[in-house]
C-alpha positions as CSV (number, residue, x, y, z in Angstrom):
1,M,-61.2,100.8,96.9
2,Q,-61.3,98.3,99.8
3,L,-63.0,95.8,97.5
4,R,-60.2,96.1,94.9
5,Q,-57.6,95.6,97.7
6,A,-59.6,92.6,99.1
7,I,-59.4,91.0,95.6
8,A,-55.8,92.0,94.8
9,V,-54.2,90.7,98.1
10,P,-55.4,87.1,97.7
11,A,-54.5,87.1,94.0
12,L,-51.0,88.2,94.9
13,L,-50.7,85.6,97.6
14,L,-52.0,82.9,95.2
15,A,-49.5,84.1,92.5
16,L,-46.7,83.8,95.1
17,A,-47.8,80.4,96.1
18,V,-48.0,79.2,92.6
19,S,-44.7,80.7,91.7
20,A,-43.1,79.1,94.8
21,G,-44.7,75.8,93.9
22,Q,-43.3,76.0,90.4
23,V,-39.8,76.7,91.7
24,H,-40.2,73.8,94.1
25,A,-41.3,71.5,91.3
26,Q,-38.4,72.6,89.1
27,G,-36.0,71.6,91.8
28,K,-36.4,67.9,90.9
29,K,-33.6,66.9,88.6
30,T,-34.7,65.6,85.3
31,T,-32.7,64.4,82.4
32,T,-33.1,64.7,78.7
33,S,-32.4,62.0,76.2
34,R,-28.8,63.3,76.0
35,D,-28.5,62.8,79.8
36,T,-27.8,66.5,80.6
37,T,-29.2,67.6,84.0
38,I,-31.6,70.5,83.9
39,G,-33.9,72.3,86.3
40,V,-31.5,72.9,89.1
41,S,-33.4,74.5,92.0
42,M,-32.8,77.9,93.4
43,A,-35.5,77.4,96.1
44,P,-34.4,77.7,99.7
45,P,-34.3,74.5,101.7
46,N,-37.2,75.5,103.8
47,M,-39.6,76.0,100.9
48,A,-42.1,73.4,102.1
49,A,-42.4,75.2,105.5
50,M,-42.8,78.5,103.7
51,L,-45.7,77.1,101.6
52,D,-47.3,75.6,104.7
53,S,-47.3,79.0,106.3
54,I,-49.2,80.6,103.5
55,G,-52.3,78.5,104.2
56,P,-53.5,80.4,107.4
57,V,-52.7,83.8,105.9
58,F,-54.5,82.9,102.7
59,S,-57.5,81.7,104.7
60,T,-57.7,85.0,106.7
61,V,-57.4,87.1,103.6
62,M,-60.0,85.1,101.7
63,G,-62.4,85.4,104.7
64,G,-61.9,89.1,104.8
65,M,-62.4,89.4,101.1
66,Y,-65.7,87.4,101.0
67,G,-66.9,89.3,104.1
68,G,-66.3,92.6,102.3
69,I,-68.1,91.4,99.2
70,I,-71.1,90.2,101.3
71,D,-71.2,93.6,103.1
72,Y,-71.1,95.4,99.8
73,L,-73.9,93.3,98.3
74,A,-76.0,93.9,101.5
75,R,-76.1,97.7,100.8
76,P,-79.5,99.0,99.4
77,E,-77.7,101.0,96.8
78,T,-75.9,97.9,95.5
79,A,-79.2,96.0,95.3
80,A,-80.6,99.0,93.3
81,K,-77.6,98.8,90.9
82,L,-78.0,95.1,90.5
83,A,-81.7,95.4,89.7
84,T,-81.0,98.1,87.2
85,F,-78.4,95.9,85.5
86,A,-80.8,92.9,85.4
87,K,-83.6,95.0,84.0
88,N,-81.4,96.7,81.4
89,Y,-79.9,93.3,80.4
90,F,-83.4,91.7,80.1
91,D,-84.7,94.6,78.0
92,E,-81.6,94.6,75.7
93,L,-82.0,90.8,75.1
94,I,-85.6,91.4,74.1
95,K,-84.6,94.2,71.7
96,R,-82.0,91.8,70.2
97,G,-84.7,89.2,69.4
98,F,-84.7,86.9,72.3
99,T,-88.1,85.7,73.5
100,R,-89.2,86.7,77.0
101,E,-88.5,83.2,78.3
102,E,-85.0,83.0,76.7
103,A,-84.2,86.5,78.1
104,L,-85.4,85.5,81.6
105,L,-83.3,82.3,81.5
106,L,-80.2,84.3,80.5
107,V,-80.7,86.9,83.2
108,R,-81.3,84.2,85.8
109,G,-78.1,82.5,84.6
110,V,-76.0,85.5,85.2
111,G,-77.1,85.9,88.8
112,I,-75.0,88.4,90.7
113,P,-72.3,89.6,88.2
114,G,-68.8,89.6,89.6
115,P,-66.6,87.4,91.9
116,M,-69.6,86.0,93.8
117,G,-71.6,85.3,90.6
118,R,-72.1,81.9,89.0
């Protein structure tokens, strides 16, 4: 459950930052060919300061998330699960007609499945 939270929190922060950035970008007045003004901003005047304050928080959250993932991957039971996955994937590729060399390349290409994978 902590791993899900570690992934969900940075995703939420990123979504907020992107959303705030879009509102900030929309605040610039643009005109159409008929010269009607569109894109009036509803962003608070201190939006730039708010966006700047997200950086340190995002950094802390991301550090915690990656630390949690590395701790999870260091567990012996996680290594056993990853080995089972790799073996099952390799065997299934062979059953489906791949050569041993092709299957090995595909398994190597996957690496560690998930957010830390390739």
